[in-house]
DRENGU-478532 format. One record per residue (C-alpha): residue in one letter; residue number from 1; x, z, y; chain. Coordinates in steps of 0.5 Angstrom, whole numbers. Layout:
<pts>
a|NUM|X|Z|Y|A $
...
</pts>
This chain:
<pts>
x|1|0|0|0|A $
x|2|3|-2|7|A $
x|3|4|4|11|A $
x|4|1|1|17|A $
x|5|-6|-2|18|A $
x|6|-9|-7|23|A $
x|7|-16|-5|25|A $
x|8|-21|-11|27|A $
x|9|-21|-13|33|A $
x|10|-14|-9|35|A $
x|11|-7|-11|37|A $
x|12|-4|-5|34|A $
x|13|-3|-2|27|A $
x|14|-4|5|25|A $
x|15|-1|9|21|A $
x|16|-4|10|14|A $
x|17|-5|16|10|A $
x|18|-8|18|3|A $
x|19|-14|21|4|A $
x|20|-16|23|-3|A $
x|21|-16|20|-11|A $
x|22|-21|20|-17|A $
x|23|-21|18|-24|A $
x|24|-26|13|-26|A $
x|25|-28|12|-34|A $
x|26|-31|6|-38|A $
x|27|-35|10|-43|A $
x|28|-35|4|-48|A $
x|29|-28|2|-47|A $
x|30|-24|8|-47|A $
x|31|-20|5|-41|A $
x|32|-19|10|-35|A $
x|33|-16|9|-28|A $
x|34|-14|13|-22|A $
x|35|-17|10|-16|A $
x|36|-13|13|-9|A $
x|37|-17|12|-3|A $
x|38|-13|12|4|A $
x|39|-15|13|11|A $
x|40|-13|10|18|A $
x|41|-15|12|25|A $
x|42|-22|9|27|A $
x|43|-20|6|34|A $
x|44|-27|3|36|A $
x|45|-33|6|33|A $
x|46|-37|0|35|A $
x|47|-33|-5|30|A $
x|48|-34|-5|23|A $
x|49|-28|-3|20|A $
x|50|-27|-3|12|A $
x|51|-21|1|12|A $
x|52|-14|0|9|A $
x|53|-18|0|2|A $
x|54|-15|3|-4|A $
x|55|-10|2|-10|A $
x|56|-13|3|-17|A $
x|57|-8|4|-23|A $
x|58|-9|4|-30|A $
x|59|-3|9|-33|A $
x|60|-1|9|-40|A $
x|61|-3|15|-43|A $
x|62|-9|16|-39|A $
x|63|-15|15|-44|A $
x|64|-23|17|-44|A $
x|65|-24|22|-50|A $
x|66|-32|21|-52|A $
x|67|-32|27|-56|A $
x|68|-31|32|-50|A $
x|69|-33|27|-44|A $
x|70|-26|28|-41|A $
x|71|-20|24|-38|A $
x|72|-14|26|-42|A $
x|73|-7|25|-41|A $
x|74|-2|25|-47|A $
x|75|5|24|-47|A $
x|76|10|26|-53|A $
x|77|4|29|-56|A $
x|78|2|34|-51|A $
x|79|-5|33|-48|A $
x|80|-7|35|-41|A $
x|81|-15|34|-39|A $
x|82|-14|31|-32|A $
x|83|-22|31|-31|A $
x|84|-29|32|-34|A $
x|85|-36|30|-34|A $
x|86|-41|34|-30|A $
x|87|-47|34|-33|A $
x|88|-52|29|-33|A $
x|89|-54|22|-35|A $
x|90|-49|18|-30|A $
x|91|-42|19|-31|A $
x|92|-39|23|-25|A $
x|93|-32|26|-27|A $
x|94|-29|32|-23|A $
x|95|-22|33|-23|A $
x|96|-19|39|-26|A $
x|97|-13|40|-22|A $
x|98|-8|39|-28|A $
x|99|-7|32|-26|A $
x|100|-5|30|-18|A $
x|101|-3|24|-14|A $
x|102|1|25|-8|A $
x|103|4|20|-3|A $
x|104|10|19|1|A $
x|105|12|14|6|A $
x|106|18|9|3|A $
x|107|22|3|5|A $
x|108|22|-3|0|A $
x|109|25|-9|1|A $
x|110|21|-16|0|A $
x|111|24|-22|-3|A $
x|112|26|-25|4|A $
x|113|30|-18|5|A $
x|114|26|-15|10|A $
x|115|25|-8|10|A $
x|116|18|-6|10|A $
x|117|15|1|10|A $
x|118|10|3|5|A $
x|119|6|9|2|A $
x|120|8|11|-5|A $
x|121|4|14|-10|A $
x|122|6|19|-15|A $
x|123|2|21|-21|A $
x|124|4|28|-23|A $
x|125|2|33|-29|A $
x|126|2|40|-28|A $
</pts>
């Protein structure tokens, strides 16, 4: 994710920050992904601004456990429950706090050799 976002009808880029994350699971396929939400200041409240968007990632070891209705991260045989389904028919996941996503500003070099400020995100298991 670029570290700067240019809002609609603006000539000035604004800094991007991570505003949160959540897990999404597909009960039929068992696939799970982490969705990271980003935020940037709104310069003109009268103009629709979709914001900087999201980052979605499927992480190896992150799966859906249908029996416990939970998102589980498994590495070296060790299992950690990252999120659990709330009661109800529609699947809504609640983070357990055992798995987190953090963000820092980084510097990447593109194929042209230009340095670009980016938001690097990190998945951590506690």
